[in-house]
C-alpha positions as CSV (number, residue, x, y, z in Angstrom):
1,X,21.2,-7.0,-4.0
2,X,19.0,-4.7,-6.1
3,X,16.3,-2.6,-4.4
4,X,12.7,-3.9,-5.1
5,X,10.7,-1.8,-7.5
6,X,7.7,0.1,-6.1
7,X,4.3,-1.8,-6.3
8,X,1.1,0.1,-7.0
9,X,-2.3,-1.5,-6.2
10,X,-5.7,-0.2,-7.3
11,X,-8.6,-0.8,-5.0
12,X,-12.3,0.0,-5.3
13,X,-14.9,1.8,-3.3
14,X,-18.1,-0.1,-2.3
15,X,-21.8,0.5,-2.0
16,X,-24.0,-1.5,0.4
17,X,-27.1,-2.5,-1.6
18,X,-28.4,-4.0,1.5
19,X,-27.3,-3.3,5.1
20,X,-29.3,-5.3,7.6
21,X,-28.2,-4.5,11.2
22,X,-28.9,-6.7,14.2
23,X,-28.9,-5.6,17.9
24,X,-25.7,-4.6,19.6
25,X,-23.6,-7.6,20.7
26,X,-21.8,-7.8,24.1
27,X,-18.5,-6.8,22.3
28,X,-20.2,-3.6,21.0
29,X,-20.3,-4.8,17.4
30,X,-23.6,-5.7,15.5
31,X,-24.3,-8.8,13.5
32,X,-24.9,-7.8,9.9
33,X,-26.2,-9.1,6.6
34,X,-24.2,-6.7,4.4
35,X,-24.5,-7.1,0.6
36,X,-21.5,-5.4,-0.9
37,X,-21.0,-4.3,-4.5
38,X,-17.6,-2.9,-5.5
39,X,-17.9,0.2,-7.7
40,X,-15.5,1.9,-10.2
41,X,-14.2,4.6,-8.0
42,X,-10.6,3.7,-6.9
43,X,-7.8,4.6,-4.6
44,X,-4.2,3.6,-5.6
45,X,-1.7,2.6,-3.0
46,X,2.0,2.6,-3.9
47,X,4.5,0.8,-1.7
48,X,8.2,1.8,-2.0
49,X,11.2,0.6,0.0
50,X,12.1,3.0,2.8
51,X,14.1,3.2,6.0
52,X,10.9,3.5,8.1
53,X,7.1,3.3,7.8
54,X,5.7,6.5,6.4
55,X,2.4,7.5,4.8
56,X,1.6,10.3,2.3
57,X,-1.6,11.1,0.5
58,X,-2.8,13.2,-2.4
59,X,-6.2,13.8,-4.0
60,X,-9.6,15.2,-2.9
61,X,-9.8,15.7,0.9
62,X,-6.3,14.3,1.3
63,X,-5.9,16.7,4.2
64,X,-8.5,14.7,6.1
65,X,-6.6,11.4,5.8
66,X,-4.5,10.5,8.9
67,X,-0.8,10.0,8.0
68,X,0.1,8.3,11.3
69,X,-0.1,4.7,12.5
70,X,-4.0,5.0,12.8
71,X,-4.2,4.9,9.0
72,X,-5.4,1.5,7.9
73,X,-2.7,1.3,5.3
74,X,0.0,1.8,7.9
75,X,-1.7,-0.8,10.2
76,X,-1.8,-3.3,7.3
77,X,1.9,-2.9,6.8
78,X,2.6,-3.4,10.5
79,X,0.4,-6.5,10.8
80,X,1.9,-8.1,7.7
81,X,5.4,-7.4,8.9
82,X,4.8,-8.7,12.4
83,X,3.5,-12.0,11.0
84,X,6.8,-12.5,9.1
85,X,9.0,-11.0,11.9
86,X,10.3,-8.3,9.6
87,X,10.4,-4.5,10.1
88,X,7.6,-2.6,8.3
89,X,10.0,-0.3,6.5
90,X,8.0,1.1,3.6
91,X,6.7,4.4,2.2
92,X,3.0,4.1,1.4
93,X,1.6,6.7,-0.9
94,X,-2.2,6.9,-1.3
95,X,-3.6,8.5,-4.4
96,X,-7.2,9.2,-3.2
97,X,-10.3,9.2,-5.4
98,X,-12.8,7.5,-3.0
99,X,-14.7,10.0,-0.9
100,X,-13.1,10.4,2.6
101,X,-15.3,9.3,5.6
102,X,-18.1,8.9,3.1
103,X,-19.5,5.4,3.8
104,X,-17.7,3.9,0.7
105,X,-14.9,2.1,2.6
106,X,-12.1,4.4,1.4
107,X,-10.0,3.7,4.5
108,X,-10.7,0.0,4.3
109,X,-9.7,0.1,0.6
110,X,-6.4,1.7,1.5
111,X,-5.8,-1.0,4.1
112,X,-6.4,-3.8,1.6
113,X,-4.3,-2.0,-1.1
114,X,-1.4,-1.6,1.3
115,X,-1.5,-5.2,2.4
116,X,-1.4,-6.5,-1.2
117,X,1.3,-4.0,-2.2
118,X,3.6,-4.7,0.8
119,X,3.2,-8.5,0.3
120,X,4.4,-8.1,-3.3
121,X,7.1,-5.6,-2.4
122,X,8.5,-7.8,0.4
123,X,8.2,-11.0,-1.7
124,X,6.2,-12.7,1.0
125,X,3.9,-14.7,-1.3
126,X,1.0,-14.8,1.2
127,X,-2.1,-16.8,0.2
128,X,-5.4,-15.1,-0.3
129,X,-6.7,-16.7,2.9
130,X,-3.7,-15.4,4.9
131,X,-4.3,-11.9,3.5
132,X,-8.1,-12.1,4.3
133,X,-7.2,-13.1,7.8
134,X,-5.2,-9.9,8.3
135,X,-7.9,-7.9,6.5
136,X,-10.5,-9.1,9.1
137,X,-8.1,-7.9,11.9
138,X,-8.0,-4.5,10.3
139,X,-11.7,-3.9,10.0
140,X,-15.1,-5.2,9.0
141,X,-15.0,-3.8,5.4
142,X,-11.4,-4.6,4.6
143,X,-11.8,-8.2,3.4
144,X,-14.3,-7.1,0.8
145,X,-12.0,-4.4,-0.4
146,X,-9.5,-7.1,-1.2
147,X,-11.8,-9.4,-3.1
148,X,-14.2,-6.9,-4.8
149,X,-17.0,-8.0,-7.1
150,X,-20.1,-8.7,-5.0
151,X,-20.4,-10.5,-1.7
152,X,-22.6,-11.1,1.3
153,X,-20.8,-10.1,4.6
154,X,-22.1,-11.7,7.8
155,X,-20.8,-11.6,11.4
156,X,-19.7,-8.0,11.7
157,X,-19.4,-8.0,7.9
158,X,-16.0,-9.7,7.6
159,X,-17.2,-13.3,6.8
160,X,-17.7,-13.2,3.0
161,X,-19.6,-15.3,0.6
162,X,-19.1,-14.3,-3.1
163,X,-22.3,-13.5,-5.0
164,X,-23.0,-13.9,-8.7
165,X,-23.9,-10.7,-10.7
166,X,-25.6,-11.0,-14.0
167,X,-25.0,-7.6,-15.5
168,X,-23.6,-4.1,-15.0
169,X,-25.3,-1.6,-12.7
170,X,-25.0,2.1,-13.1
171,X,-24.7,4.5,-10.1
172,X,-24.3,8.1,-9.1
173,X,-22.7,9.0,-5.8
174,X,-23.4,12.4,-4.2
175,X,-20.5,13.5,-2.0
176,X,-21.5,15.5,1.0
177,X,-19.5,18.2,2.9
178,X,-17.7,16.7,5.9
179,X,-17.8,13.0,7.0
180,X,-19.8,10.8,9.4
181,X,-18.1,8.6,11.9
182,X,-19.2,4.9,11.5
183,X,-19.2,4.3,15.3
184,X,-21.3,7.4,15.8
185,X,-23.9,6.3,13.3
186,X,-24.1,2.9,14.9
187,X,-24.5,4.6,18.3
188,X,-27.4,6.6,16.8
189,X,-28.9,3.4,15.4
190,X,-28.8,1.9,19.0
191,X,-30.4,5.0,20.4
192,X,-33.2,5.1,17.8
193,X,-33.9,1.3,18.2
194,X,-33.7,1.2,22.0
195,X,-36.6,-0.9,23.4
196,X,-37.4,-2.2,19.9
197,X,-37.1,-5.9,19.1
198,X,-34.6,-6.1,16.2
199,X,-34.8,-9.2,14.0
200,X,-31.8,-11.3,13.1
201,X,-30.3,-9.7,10.0
202,X,-30.7,-11.7,6.8
203,X,-30.1,-11.0,3.1
204,X,-33.1,-10.4,1.0
205,X,-33.8,-13.2,-1.5
206,X,-35.3,-10.7,-4.0
207,X,-32.2,-8.5,-3.8
208,X,-29.9,-11.5,-4.3
209,X,-32.0,-12.6,-7.3
210,X,-31.9,-9.1,-8.8
211,X,-28.1,-9.2,-8.6
212,X,-27.9,-12.6,-10.1
213,X,-30.1,-11.8,-13.0
214,X,-28.7,-8.2,-13.6
215,X,-32.2,-6.8,-13.2
216,X,-31.7,-3.0,-12.4
217,X,-35.4,-2.4,-11.8
218,X,-35.7,-5.3,-9.4
219,X,-32.6,-4.2,-7.6
220,X,-34.0,-0.6,-7.3
221,X,-37.0,-2.1,-5.5
222,X,-34.9,-4.1,-3.1
223,X,-32.2,-1.6,-1.9
224,X,-32.2,-1.2,1.9
225,X,-30.0,0.3,4.6
226,X,-30.9,-0.1,8.2
227,X,-28.4,2.7,9.1
228,X,-30.1,5.3,6.9
229,X,-32.5,6.6,9.6
230,X,-29.5,7.1,11.9
231,X,-27.5,8.9,9.3
232,X,-30.4,11.1,8.5
233,X,-31.0,11.8,12.2
234,X,-27.3,13.0,12.5
235,X,-27.3,14.8,9.1
236,X,-30.9,15.8,8.2
237,X,-29.7,17.7,5.1
238,X,-29.1,14.4,3.4
239,X,-32.9,14.1,2.9
240,X,-32.7,16.9,0.4
241,X,-29.9,15.2,-1.6
242,X,-31.9,12.0,-1.7
243,X,-35.0,13.9,-3.0
244,X,-33.0,15.8,-5.6
245,X,-31.5,12.6,-7.1
246,X,-34.9,10.9,-7.2
247,X,-36.6,13.9,-8.8
248,X,-33.9,13.9,-11.4
249,X,-34.8,10.4,-12.5
250,X,-32.8,7.9,-10.3
251,X,-34.6,4.6,-10.0
252,X,-33.7,4.4,-6.3
253,X,-31.7,6.3,-3.7
254,X,-30.2,5.4,-0.3
255,X,-27.4,6.5,2.1
256,X,-24.2,4.6,1.3
257,X,-23.3,2.5,4.3
258,X,-23.0,4.8,7.3
259,X,-23.0,7.9,5.0
260,X,-22.9,10.7,4.4
261,X,-22.4,9.8,0.7
262,X,-25.7,9.1,-1.0
263,X,-26.1,6.5,-3.8
264,X,-28.5,6.6,-6.7
265,X,-29.2,3.6,-8.9
266,X,-29.8,4.7,-12.5
267,X,-30.9,3.0,-15.7
268,X,-27.8,3.6,-17.8
269,X,-24.8,5.9,-18.5
270,X,-26.9,8.6,-20.0
271,X,-29.3,8.7,-17.0
272,X,-26.3,8.7,-14.7
273,X,-24.9,11.8,-16.4
274,X,-28.3,13.6,-16.1
275,X,-28.7,12.7,-12.5
276,X,-25.2,13.7,-11.6
277,X,-25.7,17.1,-13.4
278,X,-29.0,17.7,-11.5
279,X,-27.4,16.8,-8.2
280,X,-24.5,19.1,-8.7
281,X,-26.9,22.0,-9.8
282,X,-29.2,21.3,-6.8
283,X,-26.7,22.6,-4.3
284,X,-27.5,19.7,-1.9
285,X,-24.1,18.1,-2.3
286,X,-20.5,19.0,-2.9
287,X,-20.0,16.9,-6.1
288,X,-21.6,13.9,-7.9
289,X,-19.7,11.0,-9.4
290,X,-20.8,8.4,-11.8
291,X,-19.6,4.8,-11.5
292,X,-20.5,1.2,-12.4
293,X,-20.5,-2.1,-10.6
294,X,-19.4,-4.7,-10.0
295,X,-15.7,-3.8,-10.0
296,X,-12.6,-6.0,-9.4
297,X,-11.0,-6.1,-6.0
298,X,-7.5,-5.0,-5.1
299,X,-5.3,-5.4,-8.2
300,X,-1.6,-4.8,-8.7
301,X,-1.0,-2.5,-11.6
302,X,1.7,-3.2,-14.2
303,X,5.0,-1.4,-13.5
């Protein structure tokens, strides 16, 4: 019997163009109205037959990626194998290009990528719904990493409704030094909103319309992130990054998800290059990356 060939899956980062956060639930999670857009920054996860489950990683900040069973890619392999009563014997190699701990769902992307790669490597033929079910077990952002494009996430973000997008949006992402823990940012959100009545989270009709029509200017006016104040409270230096990008001509700026990566919506490719150069020169971030959206979800690459 021949050994299966390695399978490589490319999986995108995300930006939250709207992140509406409800009050903390009894289980500690928050109900969300989370409008995801997949963007053209990608990790690649390669699954290769092995005698046991191992994870390796290369790329920017690879030294900050856990290589044990806490890595979402490893957990994805374990959950998939357990469902089919097989041993998760696979070597997962992550080629990282999504900022680590940056609020762009890089870990979630690796989980979704590993799930699709292992399913193909082991010849399991899981349906998309079966894979999405495992994604939801792995984490709130993992289902979107699998499907990509644009979607509204409700519940804790894992219940997805695909959204139509009528054009291409151009972005610059400023990568900060160090990361921010998502649970810590939510904890700070709870602290800042203590005693405040928090409305039920709901998607903005204006924002959904801007996506549907591909209207960049309208989208710029509708971007919103309820976690931004918490991220800025924990990392005040991000305010200078947001200001630098806006002064350089970005149409809108916001913290990406729980941060600390900041996202800048720009008019076109040329404007993106100019804003990225200005951000890099400003000294307020480690690096700046240009990208477009929407981008496809987890995709197996030709071997």
